[in-house]
Each structure stands twice: as structure tokens, then as C-alpha cells.
C-alpha positions in Angstrom: 93.7 91.4 92.8 92.9 94.9 92.0 91.0 96.1 89.0 94.1 98.1 88.0 96.3 95.0 87.9 93.7 93.1 85.8 93.5 96.0 83.4 97.3 96.0 83.2 97.4 92.3 82.4 94.8 92.8 79.6 96.7 95.8 78.2 99.9 93.8 78.1 98.2 90.9 76.3 96.7 93.2 73.7 100.0 95.1 73.2 101.7 91.7 72.6 99.1 90.6 70.1 98.0 87.5 72.1 94.4 86.3 72.3 92.9 85.2 75.7 93.1 81.7 74.4 96.8 82.0 73.6 97.6 83.2 77.2 95.2 80.7 78.8 97.0 77.8 77.0 100.4 79.1 78.2 99.0 79.3 81.8 97.4 75.8 81.5 94.0 77.1 82.3 90.7 77.5 80.5 90.0 80.6 78.5 87.0 81.3 80.7 89.2 81.3 83.8 91.7 83.6 82.2 88.9 85.9 81.1 87.7 86.1 84.7 91.2 87.1 85.7 91.2 90.0 83.2 87.8 91.1 84.3 88.8 90.9 88.0 86.2 88.3 88.8 88.6 85.8 90.3 91.8 86.3 92.3 95.2 85.8 90.7 98.1 84.0 92.4 101.6 85.4 92.5 102.7 82.3 90.6 100.3 83.3 87.8 101.6 86.9 87.8 105.2 85.4 87.5 104.0 83.3 84.6 102.4 86.2 82.9 105.5 88.3 83.3 107.4 85.6 81.5 104.8 85.4 78.8 104.8 89.1 78.2 108.6 89.5 78.7 108.2 92.0 81.6 109.0 92.0 85.3 106.4 91.2 87.9 106.8 94.7 89.1 105.7 96.0 85.6 102.4 94.2 86.2 101.9 95.1 89.8 103.2 98.7 89.8 100.0 100.1 88.4 98.2 99.0 91.5 100.8 100.9 93.7 100.4 104.0 91.6 96.7 104.1 92.4 97.2 103.6 96.1 99.0 106.7 97.4 97.9 106.0 101.0 99.9 102.7 101.0 102.9 104.5 99.4 102.7 107.1 102.1 102.7 104.5 104.8 105.7 102.8 103.3 107.6 106.0 102.9 106.9 107.2 106.5 107.3 103.9 108.2 108.2 104.9 111.7 109.2 101.8 113.7 106.3 99.7 112.4 103.7 102.3 113.1 102.3 102.1 109.6 101.4 98.4 110.1 99.4 99.3 113.2 97.7 102.1 111.4 96.9 100.0 108.4 95.5 97.3 110.7 93.3 99.8 112.5 92.0 101.3 109.2 91.2 97.7 108.1 89.3 97.0 111.3 87.3 100.3 110.9 86.5 99.4 107.3 85.4 95.9 108.2 83.2 97.3 111.0 81.6 99.8 108.6 81.1 97.1 106.0 79.3 94.9 108.6 77.0 97.8 109.6 76.2 98.5 105.9 75.3 94.8 105.3 73.1 94.9 108.4 71.4 98.1 107.3 70.5 96.6 103.9 69.3 93.4 105.5 67.0 95.3 107.8 65.9 97.6 105.0 65.1 94.5 102.8 63.2 92.9 105.7 61.0 96.0 106.1 60.3 96.1 102.3 59.0 92.5 102.6 56.7 93.4 105.5 58.9 91.9 108.2 59.4 93.9 111.4 
């Protein structure tokens, strides 16, 4: 789940005058778990998004559209989908990001090792 969606869920709850406890009870989960959803600390299922949409009397799109508005690259790929090319491009970008992330983790591990006197 994105930070934008979690903030949208919180805004809808506040607009409707619900407490976190009120919503958690309706979702049949603990208030702590629901709080973690709003703070983007745990993932949210599509089923929970559907339940929240019902609780707040909005469509699921109303909850998730904020995420799309903050991701113009995905919108661009969807709008210019030329015979599946966008899926290939998105997959390649994902591979590159994962590769860079792995290198970053390795860099910090090596840096930490040197800081502790390890060679």
C-alpha cells in the first residue's frame, strides 16, 4: 500500500467522524492493526479496501485514485500501451530498481563493516 492511500483512508475516517476504534471494530481487527494501516506500516488487502469503501460510503476507486494521481509514470504507461510494451518496460524498470537496491544494501553493509574495523 502506498503512503498516499493510507493518508486517504485516514482523511475519509476523519471526514466521517469515526475514531480508529470505530473503524477497527467494523473491520473486525484491533485498533493497533488499523492504526498501522493508516500509518502505512502494514499492507492492506483489497478486501479491506472494499470494506472501508462500504464503511465510508465511497467507491474503492475513491480510496485508490489518490495513489494513481501521484504516479504519472504508471498513467503514462497505461495511456501509451503499445501492444504490451508498457508491461515489458515496467518489468525492466523494476529489475533495474531491484539491482540498484541490492547494490545500495551491499554498499551500506561494507561501510558498516569498515566502521567496526572489519576488512
